[in-house]
TORKOL-4160 file (C-alpha; in steps of 0.2 Angstrom, whole numbers, padded with zeros to 4 digits, m for minus):
243
<pt num="1" X="m0146" Y="0013" Z="m0020"/>
<pt num="2" X="m0137" Y="0011" Z="m0037"/>
<pt num="3" X="m0142" Y="m0003" Z="m0048"/>
<pt num="4" X="m0128" Y="m0017" Z="m0049"/>
<pt num="5" X="m0127" Y="m0015" Z="m0067"/>
<pt num="6" X="m0122" Y="0003" Z="m0065"/>
<pt num="7" X="m0109" Y="m0001" Z="m0052"/>
<pt num="8" X="m0101" Y="m0015" Z="m0063"/>
<pt num="9" X="m0099" Y="m0002" Z="m0077"/>
<pt num="10" X="m0094" Y="0013" Z="m0067"/>
<pt num="11" X="m0076" Y="0018" Z="m0064"/>
<pt num="12" X="m0074" Y="0031" Z="m0050"/>
<pt num="13" X="m0058" Y="0038" Z="m0058"/>
<pt num="14" X="m0067" Y="0041" Z="m0074"/>
<pt num="15" X="m0084" Y="0049" Z="m0068"/>
<pt num="16" X="m0101" Y="0042" Z="m0069"/>
<pt num="17" X="m0114" Y="0045" Z="m0083"/>
<pt num="18" X="m0129" Y="0037" Z="m0073"/>
<pt num="19" X="m0143" Y="0047" Z="m0065"/>
<pt num="20" X="m0136" Y="0041" Z="m0048"/>
<pt num="21" X="m0119" Y="0049" Z="m0050"/>
<pt num="22" X="m0108" Y="0057" Z="m0046"/>
<pt num="23" X="m0103" Y="0049" Z="m0030"/>
<pt num="24" X="m0089" Y="0052" Z="m0018"/>
<pt num="25" X="m0072" Y="0051" Z="m0028"/>
<pt num="26" X="m0080" Y="0053" Z="m0045"/>
<pt num="27" X="m0073" Y="0067" Z="m0056"/>
<pt num="28" X="m0082" Y="0074" Z="m0072"/>
<pt num="29" X="m0065" Y="0079" Z="m0079"/>
<pt num="30" X="m0057" Y="0063" Z="m0073"/>
<pt num="31" X="m0052" Y="0058" Z="m0091"/>
<pt num="32" X="m0043" Y="0074" Z="m0094"/>
<pt num="33" X="m0034" Y="0072" Z="m0077"/>
<pt num="34" X="m0029" Y="0054" Z="m0081"/>
<pt num="35" X="m0023" Y="0059" Z="m0098"/>
<pt num="36" X="m0012" Y="0073" Z="m0091"/>
<pt num="37" X="m0004" Y="0060" Z="m0080"/>
<pt num="38" X="m0001" Y="0048" Z="m0094"/>
<pt num="39" X="0006" Y="0062" Z="m0105"/>
<pt num="40" X="0018" Y="0068" Z="m0091"/>
<pt num="41" X="0009" Y="0085" Z="m0090"/>
<pt num="42" X="0007" Y="0084" Z="m0071"/>
<pt num="43" X="0022" Y="0084" Z="m0059"/>
<pt num="44" X="0026" Y="0067" Z="m0051"/>
<pt num="45" X="0038" Y="0062" Z="m0038"/>
<pt num="46" X="0044" Y="0047" Z="m0048"/>
<pt num="47" X="0052" Y="0041" Z="m0032"/>
<pt num="48" X="0060" Y="0028" Z="m0021"/>
<pt num="49" X="0053" Y="0027" Z="m0003"/>
<pt num="50" X="0058" Y="0016" Z="0011"/>
<pt num="51" X="0050" Y="0012" Z="0028"/>
<pt num="52" X="0058" Y="0001" Z="0041"/>
<pt num="53" X="0053" Y="m0004" Z="0059"/>
<pt num="54" X="0068" Y="m0003" Z="0071"/>
<pt num="55" X="0066" Y="m0007" Z="0089"/>
<pt num="56" X="0053" Y="0005" Z="0096"/>
<pt num="57" X="0055" Y="0017" Z="0082"/>
<pt num="58" X="0052" Y="0019" Z="0063"/>
<pt num="59" X="0064" Y="0025" Z="0050"/>
<pt num="60" X="0057" Y="0032" Z="0033"/>
<pt num="61" X="0068" Y="0038" Z="0019"/>
<pt num="62" X="0065" Y="0044" Z="0002"/>
<pt num="63" X="0075" Y="0052" Z="m0013"/>
<pt num="64" X="0072" Y="0071" Z="m0017"/>
<pt num="65" X="0069" Y="0071" Z="m0036"/>
<pt num="66" X="0052" Y="0076" Z="m0044"/>
<pt num="67" X="0049" Y="0074" Z="m0063"/>
<pt num="68" X="0038" Y="0082" Z="m0076"/>
<pt num="69" X="0038" Y="0070" Z="m0091"/>
<pt num="70" X="0056" Y="0066" Z="m0095"/>
<pt num="71" X="0062" Y="0082" Z="m0086"/>
<pt num="72" X="0068" Y="0084" Z="m0068"/>
<pt num="73" X="0057" Y="0097" Z="m0062"/>
<pt num="74" X="0064" Y="0099" Z="m0045"/>
<pt num="75" X="0079" Y="0092" Z="m0035"/>
<pt num="76" X="0074" Y="0097" Z="m0018"/>
<pt num="77" X="0058" Y="0089" Z="m0014"/>
<pt num="78" X="0053" Y="0084" Z="0003"/>
<pt num="79" X="0044" Y="0067" Z="0001"/>
<pt num="80" X="0040" Y="0063" Z="0019"/>
<pt num="81" X="0029" Y="0074" Z="0030"/>
<pt num="82" X="0023" Y="0073" Z="0048"/>
<pt num="83" X="0005" Y="0070" Z="0048"/>
<pt num="84" X="0003" Y="0065" Z="0066"/>
<pt num="85" X="0012" Y="0070" Z="0082"/>
<pt num="86" X="0021" Y="0053" Z="0081"/>
<pt num="87" X="0017" Y="0048" Z="0063"/>
<pt num="88" X="0024" Y="0052" Z="0046"/>
<pt num="89" X="0019" Y="0048" Z="0028"/>
<pt num="90" X="0030" Y="0046" Z="0013"/>
<pt num="91" X="0024" Y="0050" Z="m0005"/>
<pt num="92" X="0026" Y="0043" Z="m0022"/>
<pt num="93" X="0015" Y="0048" Z="m0037"/>
<pt num="94" X="0006" Y="0064" Z="m0042"/>
<pt num="95" X="0013" Y="0079" Z="m0032"/>
<pt num="96" X="m0004" Y="0088" Z="m0031"/>
<pt num="97" X="m0013" Y="0073" Z="m0025"/>
<pt num="98" X="0000" Y="0069" Z="m0012"/>
<pt num="99" X="0001" Y="0087" Z="m0005"/>
<pt num="100" X="m0018" Y="0087" Z="m0003"/>
<pt num="101" X="m0018" Y="0070" Z="0005"/>
<pt num="102" X="m0005" Y="0076" Z="0018"/>
<pt num="103" X="m0015" Y="0091" Z="0022"/>
<pt num="104" X="m0031" Y="0081" Z="0024"/>
<pt num="105" X="m0023" Y="0069" Z="0036"/>
<pt num="106" X="m0015" Y="0083" Z="0046"/>
<pt num="107" X="m0032" Y="0091" Z="0048"/>
<pt num="108" X="m0041" Y="0075" Z="0053"/>
<pt num="109" X="m0028" Y="0070" Z="0066"/>
<pt num="110" X="m0029" Y="0087" Z="0074"/>
<pt num="111" X="m0048" Y="0087" Z="0074"/>
<pt num="112" X="m0048" Y="0069" Z="0082"/>
<pt num="113" X="m0037" Y="0075" Z="0096"/>
<pt num="114" X="m0047" Y="0091" Z="0099"/>
<pt num="115" X="m0064" Y="0081" Z="0099"/>
<pt num="116" X="m0058" Y="0066" Z="0109"/>
<pt num="117" X="m0044" Y="0072" Z="0120"/>
<pt num="118" X="m0031" Y="0059" Z="0114"/>
<pt num="119" X="m0021" Y="0055" Z="0099"/>
<pt num="120" X="m0027" Y="0044" Z="0085"/>
<pt num="121" X="m0019" Y="0027" Z="0085"/>
<pt num="122" X="m0008" Y="0021" Z="0070"/>
<pt num="123" X="m0021" Y="0008" Z="0066"/>
<pt num="124" X="m0035" Y="0021" Z="0065"/>
<pt num="125" X="m0023" Y="0033" Z="0055"/>
<pt num="126" X="m0019" Y="0019" Z="0042"/>
<pt num="127" X="m0038" Y="0015" Z="0040"/>
<pt num="128" X="m0041" Y="0033" Z="0037"/>
<pt num="129" X="m0028" Y="0035" Z="0024"/>
<pt num="130" X="m0034" Y="0019" Z="0015"/>
<pt num="131" X="m0052" Y="0026" Z="0015"/>
<pt num="132" X="m0046" Y="0042" Z="0008"/>
<pt num="133" X="m0037" Y="0034" Z="m0006"/>
<pt num="134" X="m0051" Y="0022" Z="m0009"/>
<pt num="135" X="m0062" Y="0037" Z="m0012"/>
<pt num="136" X="m0053" Y="0041" Z="m0028"/>
<pt num="137" X="m0050" Y="0059" Z="m0024"/>
<pt num="138" X="m0031" Y="0057" Z="m0023"/>
<pt num="139" X="m0027" Y="0050" Z="m0039"/>
<pt num="140" X="m0014" Y="0043" Z="m0039"/>
<pt num="141" X="m0003" Y="0041" Z="m0023"/>
<pt num="142" X="0006" Y="0027" Z="m0015"/>
<pt num="143" X="0012" Y="0031" Z="0003"/>
<pt num="144" X="0020" Y="0023" Z="0017"/>
<pt num="145" X="0014" Y="0027" Z="0034"/>
<pt num="146" X="0025" Y="0025" Z="0049"/>
<pt num="147" X="0022" Y="0029" Z="0067"/>
<pt num="148" X="0023" Y="0025" Z="0085"/>
<pt num="149" X="0008" Y="0024" Z="0097"/>
<pt num="150" X="0004" Y="0015" Z="0114"/>
<pt num="151" X="0005" Y="m0002" Z="0105"/>
<pt num="152" X="0023" Y="0001" Z="0098"/>
<pt num="153" X="0030" Y="0006" Z="0081"/>
<pt num="154" X="0021" Y="0002" Z="0065"/>
<pt num="155" X="0025" Y="0003" Z="0046"/>
<pt num="156" X="0010" Y="0002" Z="0034"/>
<pt num="157" X="0011" Y="m0001" Z="0015"/>
<pt num="158" X="m0004" Y="0007" Z="0007"/>
<pt num="159" X="m0008" Y="0005" Z="m0011"/>
<pt num="160" X="m0016" Y="0018" Z="m0023"/>
<pt num="161" X="m0033" Y="0009" Z="m0022"/>
<pt num="162" X="m0033" Y="0010" Z="m0002"/>
<pt num="163" X="m0027" Y="m0008" Z="0001"/>
<pt num="164" X="m0016" Y="m0009" Z="0017"/>
<pt num="165" X="m0004" Y="m0020" Z="0025"/>
<pt num="166" X="0007" Y="m0019" Z="0040"/>
<pt num="167" X="0025" Y="m0024" Z="0037"/>
<pt num="168" X="0042" Y="m0024" Z="0046"/>
<pt num="169" X="0049" Y="m0015" Z="0030"/>
<pt num="170" X="0042" Y="m0010" Z="0014"/>
<pt num="171" X="0046" Y="0001" Z="m0002"/>
<pt num="172" X="0036" Y="0011" Z="m0014"/>
<pt num="173" X="0039" Y="0020" Z="m0031"/>
<pt num="174" X="0048" Y="0018" Z="m0047"/>
<pt num="175" X="0064" Y="0013" Z="m0039"/>
<pt num="176" X="0056" Y="0001" Z="m0027"/>
<pt num="177" X="0063" Y="m0015" Z="m0035"/>
<pt num="178" X="0081" Y="m0010" Z="m0033"/>
<pt num="179" X="0079" Y="m0004" Z="m0015"/>
<pt num="180" X="0069" Y="m0020" Z="m0010"/>
<pt num="181" X="0084" Y="m0031" Z="m0016"/>
<pt num="182" X="0095" Y="m0022" Z="m0003"/>
<pt num="183" X="0082" Y="m0023" Z="0011"/>
<pt num="184" X="0079" Y="m0042" Z="0008"/>
<pt num="185" X="0097" Y="m0045" Z="0010"/>
<pt num="186" X="0101" Y="m0034" Z="0025"/>
<pt num="187" X="0086" Y="m0032" Z="0035"/>
<pt num="188" X="0086" Y="m0039" Z="0053"/>
<pt num="189" X="0072" Y="m0037" Z="0066"/>
<pt num="190" X="0085" Y="m0032" Z="0079"/>
<pt num="191" X="0091" Y="m0017" Z="0069"/>
<pt num="192" X="0095" Y="m0001" Z="0079"/>
<pt num="193" X="0089" Y="0016" Z="0073"/>
<pt num="194" X="0106" Y="0020" Z="0067"/>
<pt num="195" X="0108" Y="0004" Z="0058"/>
<pt num="196" X="0091" Y="0006" Z="0050"/>
<pt num="197" X="0095" Y="0023" Z="0044"/>
<pt num="198" X="0111" Y="0016" Z="0036"/>
<pt num="199" X="0101" Y="0002" Z="0028"/>
<pt num="200" X="0088" Y="0015" Z="0022"/>
<pt num="201" X="0101" Y="0025" Z="0014"/>
<pt num="202" X="0109" Y="0010" Z="0006"/>
<pt num="203" X="0092" Y="0005" Z="m0001"/>
<pt num="204" X="0089" Y="0023" Z="m0008"/>
<pt num="205" X="0106" Y="0024" Z="m0016"/>
<pt num="206" X="0104" Y="0007" Z="m0025"/>
<pt num="207" X="0089" Y="0014" Z="m0033"/>
<pt num="208" X="0096" Y="0031" Z="m0037"/>
<pt num="209" X="0110" Y="0022" Z="m0047"/>
<pt num="210" X="0097" Y="0013" Z="m0058"/>
<pt num="211" X="0081" Y="0022" Z="m0058"/>
<pt num="212" X="0080" Y="0038" Z="m0068"/>
<pt num="213" X="0065" Y="0045" Z="m0058"/>
<pt num="214" X="0075" Y="0044" Z="m0041"/>
<pt num="215" X="0089" Y="0055" Z="m0036"/>
<pt num="216" X="0096" Y="0072" Z="m0029"/>
<pt num="217" X="0099" Y="0067" Z="m0012"/>
<pt num="218" X="0090" Y="0059" Z="0003"/>
<pt num="219" X="0076" Y="0063" Z="0015"/>
<pt num="220" X="0078" Y="0054" Z="0032"/>
<pt num="221" X="0064" Y="0053" Z="0045"/>
<pt num="222" X="0065" Y="0045" Z="0062"/>
<pt num="223" X="0048" Y="0043" Z="0071"/>
<pt num="224" X="0048" Y="0039" Z="0090"/>
<pt num="225" X="0036" Y="0041" Z="0104"/>
<pt num="226" X="0044" Y="0058" Z="0107"/>
<pt num="227" X="0040" Y="0065" Z="0090"/>
<pt num="228" X="0045" Y="0066" Z="0071"/>
<pt num="229" X="0062" Y="0071" Z="0065"/>
<pt num="230" X="0065" Y="0075" Z="0047"/>
<pt num="231" X="0082" Y="0080" Z="0039"/>
<pt num="232" X="0088" Y="0082" Z="0021"/>
<pt num="233" X="0105" Y="0076" Z="0015"/>
<pt num="234" X="0112" Y="0079" Z="m0002"/>
<pt num="235" X="0126" Y="0067" Z="0002"/>
<pt num="236" X="0123" Y="0048" Z="0005"/>
<pt num="237" X="0140" Y="0048" Z="0014"/>
<pt num="238" X="0131" Y="0056" Z="0029"/>
<pt num="239" X="0125" Y="0038" Z="0032"/>
<pt num="240" X="0136" Y="0026" Z="0022"/>
<pt num="241" X="0154" Y="0024" Z="0017"/>
<pt num="242" X="0154" Y="0028" Z="m0002"/>
<pt num="243" X="0171" Y="0023" Z="m0005"/>
């Protein structure tokens, strides 16, 4: 067992110089990795992502821009992915880490179903996601998990350190403060799926107008008990009247 003094001084993102390390989530080159992110040398999603619970479904939406420092590195990024037959994850943060997290969750949910003969619950999937982030191996990602299981629809906000909370609606990313203002004003717990899609689009559009790291269109995801549907839209007019 590691001495308490070593634990107090250690940083799982920066590596561990003690004779008891490294442990899970520690990286010998973490200083270089962190500096690359700080210097803008790693591709980031920037991002505005939104999750809304609507009736017996969940609506997730994101913008489509990725940045590399001060440059727009991609205008066509799918920032929401299916990770479970009735669950999806939005991503904000470092692209490579987010892609790895999504792949890991997809593998783990498939293994769970193969071994146990039933699908993982959203509570279990959210706990798994938080544990993976807490390990430090996915520096630095801030996802929203949305899904439907036998207990109904769920939206989980999960911070980069693995902290988790279930919400009726939530946002992440650099444009979150703008999107949240729209959600706070217009969310209603009796929203239909179509109304939630319109609200999600309005929230993303509000962020795109003010946040330089968000833009270039909209990923829209609807999760129901029947599965996950993800579509891409370059025009916000597909959901809202832009006049």
